[in-house]
BAKE-953734 format. One record per residue (C-alpha): residue number from 1; z, x, y. Coordinates in steps of 0.001 Angstrom, whole numbers. Example, Ala and Ser with C-alpha at 12.3 -4.5 7.8 and 13.67 -1.06 7.14 Angstrom:
<pts>
PT / n / Z / X / Y
PT / 1 / 7800 / 12300 / -4500
PT / 2 / 7140 / 13670 / -1060
</pts>
This chain:
<pts>
PT / n / Z / X / Y
PT / 1 / 5 / 97 / 83
PT / 2 / -867 / 1609 / 3228
PT / 3 / 782 / 973 / 6816
PT / 4 / -2389 / -1299 / 7737
PT / 5 / -1486 / -3564 / 4771
PT / 6 / 2352 / -4214 / 5973
PT / 7 / 2526 / -6837 / 8231
PT / 8 / 5164 / -6458 / 11249
PT / 9 / 7867 / -9207 / 11167
PT / 10 / 7501 / -10847 / 14950
PT / 11 / 10266 / -10427 / 16557
PT / 12 / 11387 / -13177 / 19049
PT / 13 / 13989 / -12581 / 22141
PT / 14 / 16537 / -15148 / 22289
PT / 15 / 14171 / -16307 / 25469
PT / 16 / 11446 / -17029 / 23257
PT / 17 / 13387 / -18650 / 20789
PT / 18 / 15414 / -21061 / 23250
PT / 19 / 12619 / -21168 / 25521
PT / 20 / 12089 / -25191 / 25046
PT / 21 / 15789 / -26312 / 25375
PT / 22 / 15976 / -23948 / 28523
PT / 23 / 13224 / -25643 / 30016
PT / 24 / 14632 / -28924 / 29228
PT / 25 / 17752 / -28396 / 30674
PT / 26 / 15919 / -27180 / 33647
PT / 27 / 14270 / -30610 / 33926
PT / 28 / 17390 / -32270 / 33831
PT / 29 / 19033 / -30120 / 36428
PT / 30 / 16464 / -30802 / 38649
PT / 31 / 16320 / -34245 / 37964
PT / 32 / 20276 / -34861 / 38699
PT / 33 / 19516 / -32680 / 42065
PT / 34 / 16835 / -35143 / 43338
PT / 35 / 18726 / -38260 / 42262
PT / 36 / 21500 / -36889 / 44370
PT / 37 / 19213 / -35997 / 47352
PT / 38 / 18106 / -39210 / 46975
PT / 39 / 21683 / -41249 / 46962
PT / 40 / 22527 / -39234 / 50022
PT / 41 / 20045 / -40237 / 52304
PT / 42 / 20167 / -43575 / 50713
PT / 43 / 23628 / -43805 / 51874
PT / 44 / 23307 / -41551 / 55183
PT / 45 / 20354 / -43305 / 56036
PT / 46 / 22266 / -46642 / 56518
PT / 47 / 19994 / -48606 / 53770
PT / 48 / 22908 / -48996 / 51908
PT / 49 / 24537 / -51550 / 54135
PT / 50 / 21581 / -53591 / 54384
PT / 51 / 20608 / -53847 / 50290
PT / 52 / 21768 / -57106 / 49464
PT / 53 / 21131 / -56756 / 46111
PT / 54 / 24253 / -54844 / 45827
PT / 55 / 27161 / -56933 / 43545
PT / 56 / 29477 / -56771 / 46734
PT / 57 / 26947 / -58856 / 49003
PT / 58 / 26797 / -61740 / 46410
PT / 59 / 28463 / -64117 / 48539
PT / 60 / 26290 / -63020 / 51763
PT / 61 / 23244 / -63233 / 49579
PT / 62 / 23203 / -67165 / 49740
PT / 63 / 23322 / -67360 / 53286
PT / 64 / 20227 / -65202 / 53587
PT / 65 / 18111 / -67458 / 52277
PT / 66 / 15333 / -68423 / 54659
PT / 67 / 14882 / -71754 / 56356
PT / 68 / 12586 / -73837 / 54815
PT / 69 / 11500 / -75263 / 58351
PT / 70 / 8946 / -72869 / 58423
PT / 71 / 5042 / -74881 / 59410
PT / 72 / 2895 / -73472 / 56961
PT / 73 / -530 / -74386 / 56498
PT / 74 / -941 / -76320 / 53096
PT / 75 / -3057 / -75077 / 50612
PT / 76 / -4095 / -78132 / 49039
PT / 77 / -5943 / -80824 / 50180
PT / 78 / -9286 / -81711 / 52249
PT / 79 / -11109 / -79148 / 54232
PT / 80 / -12268 / -81181 / 57266
PT / 81 / -12328 / -80932 / 60840
PT / 82 / -8474 / -82030 / 61482
PT / 83 / -7332 / -79453 / 58677
PT / 84 / -8956 / -76287 / 60296
PT / 85 / -8032 / -77273 / 64075
PT / 86 / -4440 / -77305 / 62190
PT / 87 / -4834 / -73930 / 60765
PT / 88 / -5971 / -72312 / 64457
PT / 89 / -3131 / -73885 / 65488
PT / 90 / -297 / -72428 / 63497
PT / 91 / -2687 / -68973 / 63777
PT / 92 / -3140 / -68647 / 67197
PT / 93 / 876 / -69678 / 67626
PT / 94 / 1723 / -66657 / 65369
PT / 95 / -1314 / -64410 / 66680
PT / 96 / 133 / -64642 / 70381
PT / 97 / 3496 / -63803 / 69492
PT / 98 / 2665 / -60582 / 67555
PT / 99 / -243 / -59705 / 70115
PT / 100 / 2247 / -60294 / 73043
PT / 101 / 4491 / -57023 / 72377
PT / 102 / 3286 / -53793 / 73322
PT / 103 / 2768 / -51534 / 70413
PT / 104 / 5099 / -48433 / 71915
PT / 105 / 7781 / -50825 / 73573
PT / 106 / 11004 / -50495 / 71643
PT / 107 / 11002 / -54442 / 71280
PT / 108 / 7953 / -54423 / 68815
PT / 109 / 10074 / -54155 / 66064
PT / 110 / 12634 / -56662 / 67417
PT / 111 / 13352 / -59971 / 65002
PT / 112 / 11722 / -62105 / 67822
PT / 113 / 8699 / -59604 / 67655
PT / 114 / 8803 / -59020 / 63986
PT / 115 / 9114 / -62868 / 62486
PT / 116 / 10307 / -61947 / 59186
PT / 117 / 13811 / -64397 / 59360
PT / 118 / 12868 / -66742 / 62436
PT / 119 / 11312 / -70557 / 61569
PT / 120 / 10385 / -70992 / 65297
PT / 121 / 6611 / -71227 / 65679
PT / 122 / 6314 / -71160 / 69079
PT / 123 / 3948 / -68629 / 71079
PT / 124 / 6792 / -66532 / 73175
PT / 125 / 5512 / -66493 / 76737
</pts>
């Protein structure tokens, strides 16, 4: 038997033997770090104070429901001149509120301007 016929045993370092487990542990540590950063931003930005899905706000959640007084265009029925005029009136009332606010004004993000929770559909002048 010559030296060429003898196969050298493959010698692995500890890193090579356990690199998969080390990589998995590294990924878990990075994920934990990113989650802790995200939760820190969630709490420090104040978003946690307005999150009504949290269990301690269950009593308040019922008060935050939207009023049923919103005027909305009926999606069923006949499409005649009266229905089209009704839609235009509702659309123009909402559009007047949106267009009436300067984009760079601080009032552009007010509740009155955004109309997210209001049921009033009269145009603001």
